[in-house]
C-alpha positions as CSV (number, residue, x, y, z in Angstrom):
1,M,23.5,104.9,-25.4
2,N,19.5,104.9,-26.3
3,E,18.1,101.5,-25.6
4,Y,14.6,100.1,-27.0
5,D,12.7,97.0,-26.9
6,V,12.4,96.8,-30.6
7,I,14.4,98.5,-33.3
8,V,13.1,98.2,-36.7
9,I,15.5,98.8,-39.7
10,G,13.3,100.0,-42.6
11,S,10.0,101.9,-42.6
12,G,8.2,100.3,-45.6
13,P,4.9,98.6,-45.3
14,G,6.8,95.7,-43.4
15,G,8.9,98.0,-41.4
16,Y,6.3,100.8,-40.2
17,V,3.5,98.4,-39.5
18,T,5.9,96.5,-37.3
19,A,6.7,99.3,-35.2
20,I,3.0,100.6,-34.9
21,R,1.9,97.3,-33.7
22,S,5.1,97.0,-31.5
23,S,4.3,100.3,-29.7
24,Q,0.7,99.3,-29.4
25,L,1.7,96.2,-27.5
26,G,3.6,98.6,-25.0
27,L,7.3,98.1,-26.3
28,K,9.6,101.1,-26.7
29,T,10.0,101.2,-30.2
30,A,12.6,103.1,-33.0
31,V,12.6,103.0,-36.7
32,V,15.7,103.4,-38.7
33,E,15.2,104.9,-42.1
34,K,17.8,106.3,-44.8
35,E,15.5,107.8,-47.2
36,S,11.7,108.2,-47.0
37,L,9.3,106.9,-44.6
38,G,6.7,104.5,-46.1
39,G,9.6,102.9,-48.2
40,V,9.3,101.8,-51.8
41,C,5.7,101.0,-51.7
42,L,4.5,104.3,-50.5
43,N,7.1,106.5,-52.1
44,W,8.2,104.7,-55.5
45,G,5.9,101.5,-55.7
46,C,2.2,100.7,-55.0
47,I,0.5,103.9,-54.1
48,P,2.2,106.4,-56.7
49,T,1.9,103.6,-59.4
50,K,-1.8,103.4,-58.6
51,A,-2.3,107.4,-59.0
52,L,-0.2,107.0,-62.4
53,L,-2.7,104.2,-63.4
54,K,-6.0,106.2,-62.2
55,S,-4.6,109.0,-64.5
56,A,-4.4,106.7,-67.4
57,Q,-7.9,105.1,-66.9
58,V,-9.5,108.7,-66.8
59,F,-7.6,109.5,-70.1
60,N,-9.1,106.0,-71.3
61,Y,-12.6,107.1,-70.4
62,L,-12.2,110.5,-72.1
63,K,-11.3,108.7,-75.2
64,H,-14.4,106.5,-75.2
65,A,-16.7,109.2,-74.0
66,E,-19.2,108.7,-76.9
67,D,-19.5,104.7,-75.8
68,Y,-21.3,106.4,-72.9
69,G,-23.6,108.7,-74.8
70,L,-21.2,111.8,-73.9
71,K,-19.4,114.2,-76.0
72,V,-16.0,115.7,-75.1
73,N,-15.0,118.3,-77.8
74,D,-11.6,118.9,-76.4
75,Y,-9.3,116.9,-74.2
76,D,-5.6,116.3,-73.9
77,K,-3.1,114.9,-71.4
78,D,-0.2,116.8,-69.6
79,F,2.5,114.3,-68.8
80,D,4.2,116.3,-66.4
81,A,0.8,117.0,-64.5
82,V,0.1,113.2,-64.4
83,V,3.8,112.6,-62.9
84,N,3.4,115.4,-60.4
85,R,0.0,114.3,-59.3
86,S,1.6,111.0,-58.7
87,R,4.4,112.5,-56.6
88,N,2.2,114.6,-54.5
89,V,0.1,111.4,-53.5
90,A,3.1,110.0,-52.5
91,A,4.5,112.7,-50.6
92,G,1.0,112.9,-48.6
93,M,1.2,109.2,-47.9
94,S,4.7,109.7,-46.6
95,K,3.6,112.3,-44.3
96,G,0.8,110.3,-43.1
97,I,3.3,107.7,-41.8
98,Q,5.4,110.6,-40.0
99,F,2.0,111.4,-38.4
100,L,1.7,107.8,-37.3
101,M,5.1,107.8,-36.0
102,K,4.3,110.7,-33.7
103,K,1.1,109.3,-32.4
104,N,2.5,106.1,-31.6
105,K,5.5,107.7,-29.9
106,I,8.0,105.8,-31.9
107,D,11.6,107.6,-32.6
108,V,12.6,107.6,-36.4
109,I,16.3,107.5,-36.5
110,E,17.5,108.8,-40.0
111,G,20.4,107.1,-41.5
112,H,21.9,103.9,-42.7
113,G,21.6,101.2,-40.0
114,K,24.0,98.6,-39.7
115,L,23.9,95.4,-37.5
116,L,26.5,94.9,-34.5
117,A,27.1,92.2,-32.1
118,G,25.1,92.3,-28.8
119,K,21.9,93.5,-30.5
120,K,23.3,96.7,-31.3
121,I,22.9,98.9,-34.5
122,S,25.0,101.7,-35.7
123,V,23.3,104.4,-37.7
124,T,25.3,106.6,-40.1
125,N,23.7,110.1,-41.3
126,G,26.3,111.9,-43.2
127,K,29.5,112.2,-41.1
128,K,27.8,111.3,-37.8
129,T,27.4,107.7,-36.4
130,E,25.6,106.7,-33.4
131,E,25.1,103.3,-31.8
132,Y,21.7,102.3,-30.2
133,K,21.0,99.1,-28.4
134,G,17.5,96.9,-28.8
135,K,16.3,93.9,-27.0
136,N,15.1,92.8,-30.6
137,I,16.1,94.1,-33.9
138,I,13.9,93.4,-36.9
139,I,15.4,93.8,-40.3
140,A,12.8,95.1,-43.1
141,T,15.0,96.7,-45.6
142,G,13.0,95.8,-48.7
143,T,14.2,95.4,-52.1
144,R,15.2,97.3,-55.6
145,S,15.1,96.7,-58.9
146,R,17.4,93.7,-60.4
147,V,19.9,94.5,-62.8
148,L,20.8,91.8,-65.5
149,P,24.2,91.9,-67.2
150,S,22.6,92.1,-70.4
151,L,20.7,95.1,-69.4
152,P,22.8,97.6,-67.3
153,Q,20.9,100.5,-66.1
154,D,21.8,104.0,-66.8
155,G,18.6,105.9,-65.2
156,K,18.1,107.4,-68.6
157,K,17.9,105.2,-71.8
158,V,17.7,101.9,-69.8
159,I,15.6,102.5,-66.5
160,G,14.0,100.9,-63.5
161,Y,10.7,101.2,-62.1
162,R,11.8,104.4,-60.1
163,E,12.8,106.4,-63.2
164,A,9.5,104.9,-65.0
165,M,7.5,107.0,-62.5
166,T,9.3,110.3,-63.1
167,L,10.3,110.5,-66.7
168,S,10.8,114.1,-67.6
169,K,9.5,113.3,-71.0
170,Q,6.8,110.9,-72.3
171,P,8.7,108.2,-74.7
172,K,7.2,107.7,-78.1
173,K,8.4,104.4,-77.9
174,L,9.0,102.1,-74.9
175,I,10.3,98.4,-74.7
176,I,9.5,96.7,-71.4
177,V,11.4,93.5,-70.2
178,G,9.5,91.4,-68.1
179,S,5.7,91.0,-67.9
180,G,5.2,90.7,-64.0
181,A,3.1,92.8,-62.2
182,I,5.4,96.2,-62.5
183,G,5.9,95.3,-66.4
184,I,2.3,95.0,-66.9
185,E,1.3,97.9,-64.9
186,F,3.5,100.4,-66.8
187,A,2.8,98.7,-70.2
188,Y,-0.8,99.6,-69.5
189,F,-0.1,103.2,-68.2
190,Y,2.2,104.2,-70.9
191,N,-0.1,102.6,-73.7
192,A,-3.0,104.5,-72.5
193,M,-0.8,107.7,-72.6
194,G,0.0,107.2,-76.1
195,T,3.5,105.7,-76.1
196,E,4.1,102.5,-78.6
197,V,4.7,99.9,-76.2
198,T,6.5,96.3,-76.5
199,I,6.8,93.8,-74.1
200,V,9.6,91.3,-74.2
201,E,8.7,88.1,-72.0
202,Y,11.2,85.3,-71.4
203,I,8.6,82.8,-70.7
204,D,6.1,81.5,-73.4
205,R,3.2,83.7,-72.0
206,I,2.7,86.9,-70.3
207,V,2.0,87.1,-66.3
208,P,3.3,83.7,-66.1
209,V,2.5,83.2,-62.4
210,E,-1.1,83.4,-63.2
211,D,-3.8,80.9,-64.4
212,E,-3.0,80.0,-68.2
213,E,-6.5,81.4,-69.2
214,V,-6.0,84.6,-67.5
215,S,-2.7,85.1,-69.3
216,K,-4.3,84.5,-72.7
217,Q,-7.1,86.9,-72.0
218,L,-4.7,89.7,-70.7
219,E,-2.6,89.1,-74.0
220,K,-5.9,89.5,-76.0
221,S,-6.9,92.9,-74.2
222,F,-3.4,94.0,-74.4
223,I,-3.1,93.5,-78.1
224,K,-6.5,94.9,-78.5
225,S,-5.1,98.1,-77.2
226,G,-2.0,98.3,-79.6
227,I,0.8,97.0,-77.3
228,K,3.0,94.6,-79.1
229,I,3.9,91.2,-76.9
230,M,7.0,89.0,-77.6
231,T,6.8,85.9,-75.6
232,G,9.6,83.3,-75.6
233,A,12.0,86.2,-76.0
234,E,15.0,87.3,-74.6
235,V,17.0,90.7,-74.8
236,T,20.6,89.7,-75.3
237,S,22.1,93.2,-75.4
238,I,21.2,96.6,-75.9
239,D,22.9,99.7,-77.7
240,T,22.5,103.1,-76.2
241,S,25.1,104.8,-78.4
242,G,22.6,106.5,-80.8
243,K,20.0,109.0,-80.0
244,G,17.6,106.4,-78.7
245,V,18.2,102.6,-77.8
246,K,18.3,99.4,-79.8
247,A,17.4,96.1,-78.1
248,N,18.6,92.9,-79.6
249,V,16.2,90.2,-79.2
250,K,16.5,86.5,-79.5
251,T,13.1,84.8,-80.1
252,S,12.3,81.2,-81.5
253,K,12.0,82.4,-85.2
254,G,15.5,84.3,-84.8
255,K,17.0,87.5,-83.9
256,E,15.7,90.9,-84.3
257,T,16.4,94.4,-83.3
258,I,13.8,96.9,-81.9
259,D,14.6,100.7,-81.8
260,A,12.8,102.7,-78.8
261,D,13.5,105.7,-76.8
262,V,13.4,104.0,-73.3
263,V,13.7,100.1,-72.0
264,L,12.5,99.4,-68.9
265,S,13.8,96.6,-67.2
266,A,11.1,94.9,-65.2
267,V,12.8,91.7,-64.5
268,G,12.5,91.1,-60.9
269,I,13.9,92.5,-57.6
270,K,17.1,92.3,-55.6
271,S,17.1,92.2,-51.7
272,N,18.8,95.1,-49.9
273,I,20.9,92.8,-47.6
274,E,24.4,94.4,-48.4
275,N,26.4,96.7,-46.0
276,L,23.9,95.6,-43.1
277,G,26.6,93.6,-41.1
278,L,25.0,90.0,-41.8
279,E,28.4,88.4,-42.7
280,E,30.1,89.9,-39.7
281,L,27.4,88.6,-37.5
282,G,27.2,85.2,-39.1
283,I,23.3,85.8,-40.2
284,A,22.1,83.1,-42.2
285,V,21.6,84.1,-46.2
286,D,20.5,82.0,-49.1
287,N,19.8,82.8,-52.6
288,D,19.8,86.7,-51.9
289,K,17.1,85.9,-48.9
290,I,17.8,86.0,-45.1
291,L,16.7,82.9,-43.6
292,V,14.1,82.8,-40.9
293,N,11.8,80.5,-39.1
294,D,8.0,80.6,-39.1
295,F,8.1,83.5,-36.6
296,Y,10.7,85.5,-38.5
297,Q,13.6,84.8,-36.1
298,T,17.1,84.6,-37.9
299,N,19.5,81.9,-36.9
300,L,20.9,84.8,-34.3
301,P,18.5,85.0,-31.1
302,G,17.1,88.6,-31.1
303,Y,17.5,89.3,-34.7
304,Y,14.6,89.1,-37.1
305,A,13.7,89.4,-40.8
306,I,10.3,90.2,-42.4
307,G,9.2,91.2,-45.7
308,D,10.8,91.3,-49.4
309,I,14.4,90.4,-48.0
310,T,12.9,86.9,-46.7
311,P,11.8,83.7,-48.8
312,G,8.1,84.5,-48.7
313,Q,6.2,86.4,-51.8
314,A,7.6,89.8,-52.0
315,L,4.3,91.7,-51.6
316,A,3.5,94.8,-49.5
317,H,0.4,93.0,-47.7
318,V,2.7,90.1,-47.0
319,A,5.5,92.1,-45.4
320,S,2.9,93.8,-43.1
321,A,1.2,90.5,-41.8
322,E,4.9,89.1,-41.1
323,G,5.7,92.2,-39.1
324,I,2.6,92.0,-37.1
325,L,3.0,88.3,-36.5
326,C,6.7,88.6,-35.6
327,I,6.1,91.4,-33.1
328,E,3.3,89.7,-31.6
329,K,5.3,86.3,-31.2
330,I,7.9,88.6,-29.4
331,A,5.5,90.3,-27.1
332,G,4.5,86.8,-26.2
333,N,0.9,86.4,-27.8
334,Q,-0.5,83.2,-29.2
335,V,0.0,83.2,-33.1
336,E,-0.3,81.0,-36.1
337,P,2.3,81.0,-38.7
338,I,1.2,82.8,-42.0
339,D,-0.5,80.4,-44.8
340,Y,1.6,81.2,-47.7
341,G,-0.8,79.4,-50.1
342,N,-3.7,81.9,-49.3
343,I,-1.9,85.2,-50.3
344,P,-3.7,87.3,-52.9
345,G,-2.0,88.6,-55.7
346,C,-3.1,91.9,-57.8
347,T,-2.1,93.6,-60.8
348,Y,-3.6,96.8,-61.6
349,C,-3.5,97.2,-65.4
350,F,-6.8,97.3,-67.4
351,P,-8.5,94.9,-67.1
352,E,-7.1,94.1,-63.6
353,V,-5.9,90.8,-62.8
354,A,-6.4,89.2,-59.0
355,S,-5.9,85.4,-58.0
356,V,-5.3,83.5,-54.8
357,G,-4.3,79.9,-54.3
358,L,-3.8,77.1,-56.8
359,T,-4.2,77.6,-60.7
360,E,-6.0,74.7,-62.6
361,A,-2.6,73.2,-63.7
362,Q,-1.4,73.4,-60.3
363,A,-4.2,71.6,-58.9
364,K,-3.9,69.0,-61.4
365,E,-0.4,68.5,-60.9
366,K,-0.9,68.0,-57.0
367,G,-3.5,65.1,-58.0
368,Y,-6.9,66.7,-57.0
369,D,-10.0,65.6,-58.7
370,I,-11.2,69.1,-59.4
371,K,-14.3,71.1,-60.3
372,V,-13.8,74.3,-62.4
373,G,-16.3,77.2,-62.8
374,K,-16.1,80.1,-65.2
375,F,-18.3,83.2,-65.5
376,P,-17.5,86.1,-68.2
377,F,-18.2,89.3,-67.4
378,S,-19.8,89.7,-70.8
379,A,-22.6,87.9,-69.1
380,S,-22.8,90.6,-66.0
381,G,-25.4,93.3,-65.9
382,K,-23.2,95.3,-63.9
383,A,-20.1,94.7,-66.1
384,Q,-22.3,95.6,-69.3
385,A,-24.1,98.8,-67.8
386,G,-20.1,100.0,-66.9
387,G,-19.0,99.3,-70.6
388,N,-16.4,97.2,-69.1
389,S,-17.4,93.5,-70.2
390,E,-13.9,91.8,-70.7
391,G,-12.6,89.1,-68.6
392,F,-14.2,86.6,-66.3
393,V,-13.9,85.0,-62.8
394,K,-12.5,81.1,-62.7
395,V,-13.0,79.0,-59.4
396,I,-11.4,75.8,-58.8
397,F,-12.9,73.3,-56.1
398,D,-11.6,69.9,-55.0
399,A,-14.6,67.5,-56.2
400,E,-14.4,65.5,-53.2
401,Y,-14.9,67.7,-50.3
402,G,-16.0,70.9,-51.7
403,E,-12.5,72.8,-50.9
404,W,-11.9,76.0,-52.5
405,L,-8.6,75.6,-54.0
406,G,-8.1,78.7,-56.3
407,C,-9.9,81.8,-57.8
408,H,-8.7,83.7,-60.6
409,M,-10.1,87.0,-61.9
410,I,-9.7,89.3,-64.9
411,G,-11.8,92.0,-65.3
412,V,-12.6,95.8,-64.1
413,G,-12.3,96.1,-60.4
414,V,-11.4,92.6,-59.4
415,T,-8.4,93.5,-57.1
416,D,-11.2,94.6,-54.7
417,M,-12.9,91.4,-55.2
418,I,-10.6,88.8,-54.5
419,A,-10.8,89.2,-50.8
420,E,-14.0,87.4,-50.7
421,A,-12.1,84.2,-52.1
422,V,-9.3,84.6,-49.6
423,L,-11.6,85.0,-46.7
424,G,-13.7,82.0,-47.8
425,R,-10.7,79.8,-48.2
426,K,-9.2,81.0,-44.6
427,L,-12.6,80.0,-43.0
428,E,-12.1,76.7,-45.0
429,T,-15.7,77.4,-46.9
430,T,-17.1,74.9,-49.7
431,G,-18.6,75.7,-52.9
432,H,-22.1,75.2,-51.7
433,E,-21.7,77.6,-49.0
434,V,-20.4,80.4,-51.4
435,L,-23.4,79.4,-53.8
436,K,-25.9,79.8,-51.0
437,A,-24.6,83.1,-49.9
438,I,-26.5,85.8,-51.4
439,H,-24.8,88.3,-53.4
440,P,-25.9,91.8,-54.3
441,H,-27.3,92.6,-57.5
442,P,-26.2,94.3,-59.9
443,T,-22.8,94.1,-58.8
444,M,-19.5,92.7,-60.4
445,S,-19.1,90.3,-57.4
446,E,-22.3,88.2,-58.4
447,A,-19.7,86.8,-60.9
448,I,-18.1,84.7,-58.1
449,M,-21.3,83.2,-57.2
450,E,-22.0,82.3,-60.8
451,A,-18.6,81.0,-61.5
452,V,-19.3,78.5,-58.4
453,A,-22.6,77.7,-59.7
454,D,-20.9,77.0,-63.0
455,A,-18.6,74.5,-61.2
456,Y,-21.4,72.7,-59.8
457,D,-23.8,72.8,-62.9
458,E,-26.1,75.2,-61.4
459,V,-25.3,78.3,-63.2
460,I,-28.3,80.6,-64.1
461,H,-27.0,83.1,-66.2
462,L,-25.1,81.4,-69.0
């Protein structure tokens, strides 16, 4: 029987990062993967969607070339080529992970892994099943698209995010149910490509986890782009018997039926924890998540879980951080638990959305006396020069001690800017320190400094 110090089940951004750090720490490591190295993130999520979104952005620039003093006489899109580019980017990234596995001398075991007692796993690939033993077993099996009873997915007329990335034909009309990051990004992509898009959101505003002002600005931008938005609405049933699909939607005004070619269900995710042997071993699960301590150990010694299958935020960068922390603790390093209040969230639509920490409403609910600053990109020289002045930066500080409680952005490139707030909060910086840190001009990042200045009544450019 093959024996390892660490066996990781799943090779997404949680699993493969954990395996690499494990190898770096001198532990004999194996990864079990039943599909493609890199998991959903590299193959069906974070990376290939950004490739699609880049194509949409370039197409948008072509449409508005005259705004920049340029004349483009003839241009068009090739939907198949756009999808193929995205798949090629994903394939290249997966090959990159294969290289990293070899470089770090990590054994890749292909097949479906199942947990056994005594820190063993069985891996089934086709008709062949083999057993492996690990001193430590880390489960990193991720999630998939959640299926609602009212929205059964058939992969053709009612689809999840995987099918949305590889449709053979661009739909003329698309209904997207759910306005989290996945729904919003696909809404932007398909709208930019020329599809008639309707978003149906159960809550009373889109991107409901974001600050309310960000939700309002994104809704305004999307409506301006021609996207129809229905909030406080629910798809109660669908009819796929005809040529397209009919969605019956319940709103505060009553019921209506919407026609489309395809419905994309983006109502959340479901943990991949079935058929892993959790029940047989007695590993504790609650509300579709594996329960773990601060260092990702389950209730069974030697068995760990990280990433989307645990109660933290279901984000690629969280899974990577959890995996590194988990393996460093196993190796005996001194580590601190992750601060889940300082996790950045990013949505790569147009304009982009990025945030970290408390929203204004959450800060007030927690009883803070707050200072709020806001700086619009319409007052930013760089944003005006770039022709993208929609959006703003909003900052929230504790009035008493100057603690940076939250930062919320909507605009071009803000997903690259949010790290300043994450780092500042990690280092326990104050508003005055941010204000006195000289930001380069002209950049979009100046808007952070200006928003802080606004919070402290020192703003110059408003």
